[in-house]
C-alpha atoms as one frame of an Amber mdcrd trajectory, in Angstrom:
protein
  24.074  16.630  13.982  25.670  16.251  10.563  28.715  14.262  11.900  26.325
  12.098  14.559  24.521  11.096  10.904  27.635  10.295   9.297  28.849   7.967
  12.313  25.736   6.079  12.622  25.820   2.622  11.865  22.244   1.026  11.278
  23.712  -2.316  11.336  24.392  -1.982  15.025  22.370   0.821  16.398  20.000
  -0.639  19.265  16.446  -0.861  18.502  15.832   1.701  21.529  18.212   3.990
  19.991  17.102   3.569  16.577  13.315   4.551  17.941  14.626   7.586  19.600
  16.353   8.458  15.887  14.715  11.486  14.227  13.980  10.311  10.317  15.938
  13.289   8.966  18.943  12.480  11.076  19.067   8.907   9.396  22.029   8.004
   7.132  20.020   7.261   3.975  20.160   7.695   0.501  19.263   6.437  -2.867
  22.523   6.266  -4.557  24.169   2.774  -4.579  21.273   0.964  -3.208  18.952
  -1.525  -4.984  16.396   1.445  -5.034  18.782   3.506  -7.444  18.754   0.218
  -9.706  14.727   0.647  -9.742  15.093   3.960 -10.795  17.510   3.330 -13.383
  15.016   0.286 -14.517  12.252   2.655 -15.014  14.321   5.329 -16.798  15.018
   2.736 -19.347  11.729   1.535 -19.461  10.962   5.095 -20.411  13.548   5.411
 -22.896  12.585   2.288 -24.677   9.079   4.091 -25.283  10.712   7.164 -26.532
   9.780   9.517 -23.606  12.491  11.525 -22.648  11.118  13.068 -19.151  13.102
  11.877 -16.314  11.540  12.486 -13.218  13.674  12.857 -10.050  13.186  10.533
  -7.167  13.731  11.299  -3.652  13.373   9.909  -0.139  10.459  10.432   1.599
   8.049   9.208   4.000   6.216   7.258   1.751   5.397   6.765  -1.883   4.164
   9.788  -3.319   4.092  12.278  -6.228   3.237  15.790  -4.827   0.172  17.553
  -6.467   1.187  19.440  -9.653   4.851  18.264  -9.323   7.446  16.379 -11.282
   9.316  14.207  -9.227   8.550  10.831  -7.360   9.199  10.197  -3.431  10.258
   6.916  -2.435   9.962   5.681   1.085  13.375   6.183   3.281  12.649   2.585
   4.759  13.677   1.289   1.424  16.862   2.372   1.363  18.398   0.361   3.968
  17.761  -3.266   5.061  17.713  -2.445   8.772  15.256   0.461   8.032  13.094
  -2.409   5.795  13.080  -5.259   8.804  11.944  -2.386  10.990   8.933  -1.469
   8.696   8.117  -5.288   8.429   7.878  -5.549  12.318   6.047  -2.462  12.777
   3.500  -2.863   9.520   3.504  -6.686   8.816   4.635  -5.576   5.302   7.167
  -3.760   3.275   5.236  -1.725   0.360   7.583  -1.861  -2.510  10.088  -4.221
  -0.645  10.814  -6.324  -3.586  12.431  -5.184  -7.225   9.110  -6.157  -8.903
   6.673  -4.401  -6.231   9.071  -1.499  -6.258   9.304  -1.051  -9.878   5.195
  -1.748  -9.987   4.948   1.588  -7.474   7.566   3.662  -9.432   5.345   2.909
 -12.888   2.373   4.056 -10.696   4.097   7.277  -9.435   5.646   7.800 -12.869
   2.123   8.182 -14.194   1.579  11.177 -12.031   4.602  12.841 -12.598   4.371
  12.465 -16.496   0.644  13.787 -16.165   1.582  17.053 -14.417   4.625  17.152
 -16.607   2.738  17.339 -19.810  -0.450  18.512 -18.480  -2.230  15.685 -19.653
  -5.425  15.555 -17.437  -6.172  19.402 -19.042  -7.063  17.492 -22.347 -10.901
  17.213 -23.306 -10.186  13.702 -24.542  -8.205  12.790 -21.332 -11.242  14.106
 -19.523 -14.018  12.383 -21.443 -12.225   9.258 -21.391 -10.940   9.157 -17.206
 -13.219  12.362 -15.867 -12.123  15.147 -14.120  -9.198  15.457 -12.039 -10.741
  18.159  -9.748 -13.257  15.411  -8.331 -12.410  15.168  -4.868 -10.263  12.294
  -3.323 -12.331  10.457  -0.466 -10.845   8.617   2.332 -12.689   5.246   1.276
 -14.036   4.567  -1.922 -16.600   1.640  -3.222 -15.100  -0.585  -6.079 -16.457
  -3.247  -8.071 -14.181  -6.401  -8.191 -15.408  -7.431 -11.374 -15.560  -4.496
 -13.404 -13.707  -4.433 -16.629 -13.660  -0.771 -17.398 -10.306  -0.772 -15.136
  -7.059  -2.239 -15.554  -5.998  -4.314 -12.323  -2.106  -3.200 -11.395  -1.996
  -2.305  -7.688  -3.851  -4.193  -5.036  -7.448  -2.738  -3.938  -8.795  -1.939
  -7.116  -6.883   1.313  -7.035  -8.028   2.299 -10.522 -11.560   2.791  -9.594
 -10.388   5.106  -6.607 -10.278   8.302  -8.810  -9.998   9.873 -12.212  -6.390
  10.364 -12.273  -5.622   6.939 -10.525  -7.753   5.568 -13.534  -5.044   6.920
 -15.819  -2.093   6.330 -13.586  -2.903   2.729 -13.051  -3.455   2.747 -17.279
  -0.290   4.212 -17.681   1.521   1.780 -15.538  -0.065  -1.346 -17.287   1.123
   0.287 -20.663   4.563   1.174 -19.437   5.186  -2.340 -17.991   7.446  -4.559
 -20.438   5.925  -8.022 -21.401   2.686  -6.952 -19.944   0.781  -8.006 -23.230
  -1.846  -5.624 -22.425  -3.621  -5.935 -26.021  -4.133  -9.629 -25.359  -4.789
  -9.547 -21.572  -7.395  -6.963 -21.688  -8.865  -7.776 -24.968 -12.692  -7.234
 -24.860 -12.637  -5.099 -21.799 -13.450  -1.370 -21.953 -10.143  -1.057 -20.077
  -8.444  -2.111 -23.469  -9.841   1.665 -24.840  -8.304   3.304 -22.153  -4.754
   1.735 -22.966  -5.224   2.384 -26.532  -5.764   6.040 -25.577  -2.878   5.897
 -23.371  -0.980   4.333 -26.492  -1.691   7.391 -28.454  -1.357   9.841 -25.977
   2.255   8.637 -25.539   3.010   8.537 -28.950   1.992  12.007 -29.181   4.450
  13.322 -26.464   7.268  10.915 -27.961  10.640  12.560 -27.947   8.590  15.786
 -26.649  10.351  18.199 -23.552   8.036  18.224 -20.665   5.505  21.452 -20.474
   6.177  21.857 -17.050   8.829  21.166 -14.725   8.503  21.575 -10.952  10.410
  18.981  -8.656   9.568  20.610  -4.947  10.148  17.483  -2.909   7.511  17.828
  -0.114   8.074  15.275   2.791  11.577  14.799   1.675  13.919  13.111   4.247
  15.655  16.036   5.276  12.363  17.595   6.536  11.044  14.879   8.415  12.119
  15.822  12.099   9.687  13.195  14.046  11.385  10.183  15.666  11.155   6.643
  14.294   8.798   5.693  17.224   6.228   8.491  16.601   6.311   7.973  12.705
   5.220   4.360  13.481   2.786   5.538  16.207   1.232   7.889  13.717   0.928
   5.352  10.703  -0.722   2.488  13.064  -3.866   4.196  13.666  -5.635   1.710
  15.658  -8.827   0.531  14.732 -10.112  -0.477  18.225 -13.825   0.133  18.455
 -15.353   1.888  21.668 -16.673  -1.267  22.397 -14.496  -3.942  24.502 -16.783
  -6.606  23.461 -16.839  -5.626  19.849 -15.698  -9.357  18.696 -17.355 -11.345
  21.321 -20.634 -12.255  19.136 -18.540 -14.045  16.432 -15.714 -15.603  19.117
 -18.453 -16.989  21.012 -20.129 -18.143  17.906 -17.046 -20.250  16.867 -15.202
 -20.915  20.161 -16.467 -22.372  23.298 -15.969 -21.573  27.107 -14.121 -24.327
  29.151 -15.979 -27.407  29.522 -15.253 -30.618  30.971 -17.630 -32.493  29.116
 -15.766 -32.135  25.606 -12.304 -32.913  24.649 -10.050 -29.844  24.925  -8.655
 -28.848  21.144  -6.772 -26.056  22.509  -6.795 -22.231  23.379  -8.296 -20.112
  21.203  -5.654 -17.322  21.861  -3.145 -19.748  20.729  -4.888 -20.400  17.495
  -4.595 -16.902  16.752  -0.755 -16.811  17.647  -0.288 -20.185  15.407  -2.429
 -18.861  12.406  -1.587 -15.325  12.487   0.626 -15.144   9.543  -1.757 -17.112
   7.234  -4.796 -15.296   8.140  -3.236 -12.035   7.154  -2.018 -12.989   3.885
  -5.265 -14.885   2.823  -7.174 -11.712   3.849  -4.539  -9.254   2.415  -4.780
 -11.059  -0.782  -8.706 -11.053  -1.157  -9.468  -7.771   0.430  -6.208  -5.752
  -0.727  -6.347  -4.281   2.978  -3.078  -3.445   4.291  -1.494  -6.468   6.490
  -0.949  -4.169   9.613  -4.441  -3.298   9.713  -5.335  -7.132   9.593  -2.922
  -7.778  12.051  -4.108  -4.789  14.690  -7.549  -6.654  14.418  -6.153 -10.117
  14.913  -4.430  -8.675  18.049  -7.809  -7.334  19.427  -9.377 -11.005  18.958
  -6.544 -12.895  20.647  -6.760 -10.691  23.424 -10.473 -10.806  23.838 -10.123
 -14.666  23.428  -7.708 -14.819  26.141 -10.008 -12.664  28.515 -12.951 -14.898
  27.817 -10.836 -17.994  28.037 -12.415 -19.380  24.938 -11.403 -23.050  23.680
 -11.231 -24.235  19.980 -14.561 -25.633  19.272 -14.023 -27.463  15.729 -11.313
 -28.599  13.382  -8.799 -25.586  13.061  -8.883 -25.635   8.984 -12.583 -24.808
   9.617 -12.112 -22.040  12.295  -9.429 -20.552  10.050 -11.713 -19.995   7.217
 -14.151 -18.687   9.227 -11.893 -15.984  10.711 -10.569 -15.070   7.551 -13.961
 -14.352   6.326 -14.926 -12.689   9.224 -11.864 -10.452   8.960 -12.560 -10.034
   5.416 -16.010  -8.418   5.649 -14.458  -6.352   8.269 -11.970  -4.875   5.958
 -14.326  -4.381   3.196 -16.729  -2.500   5.543 -13.706  -0.586   6.780 -12.772
   0.330   3.063 -15.805   1.754   2.243 -16.882   3.609   5.445 -13.851   3.981
   7.490 -15.358   1.838  10.527 -15.431  -1.712  11.089 -19.250  -1.590  11.110
 -21.699   0.854  11.741 -22.685   2.448  14.967 -24.714   0.529  17.466 -28.293
   1.614  17.557
């Protein structure tokens, strides 16, 4: 198997064979890739701040820092252009797919790693400011979009998810070069948190970590799942149990075929034509994953086709209404894990 891995050329392998390949058999590594350059940039940022701790980075199934460990997992698909293209095809986006985005996520994960390395969350002052790390993580969380109590680093107001994420996001902003956080967050309660992180990092400047435990959970070599099953698992369906889930909305903004009105086009074609624009608009304002939005759009397109619906108004107005509708669905899904409440 090692020989097959060595001989595999991701540039020429067929899509069918690629899907059948186990992740552990992919010829992927960090060395000599653009990811390695991003990791080096992260290390330089740490050096510039006087922090001597350097977390080990490895390829994993997703972005992660295992709880209590001082290493950072980077998604394997970032290690090769072919795998990145597949990721975009299957998930509508590549999380960390540019150098800027990759560094943002590395700084975030670095926050977890440094917290574990120096046991920062065990300190009383840390707990007074951010809360207790023992608080249970929820599958969903409610956030206040305009709150000034939290920094804004990753999409989805992630700092509001959990005390650990509050610290990690604050650290990431602090670490980012030229972030000018004192000016940007002036007058915010979040600035007090940034001031605390600034003092905290000054206190560990030049000091060795208290704990180094780099167990690389979910690393590439342990992922026996095929790429096909990996994506099936990740693309958990948003489909509701009712076939007519979107019918009320669709019938409100589209119309059934009519000889009395001039045809403006099929509704299903509208969804195809504006798919990318709607996904980008909803993702920007809701923070939802693009593949989730894409799944809902695909369901709506299919249902519009089944009902033979046609465009009833200007396409710009229709696009605004569709984007607003899906944004509302995504927000409800974000909060509750469902697109909407159960039917009575």
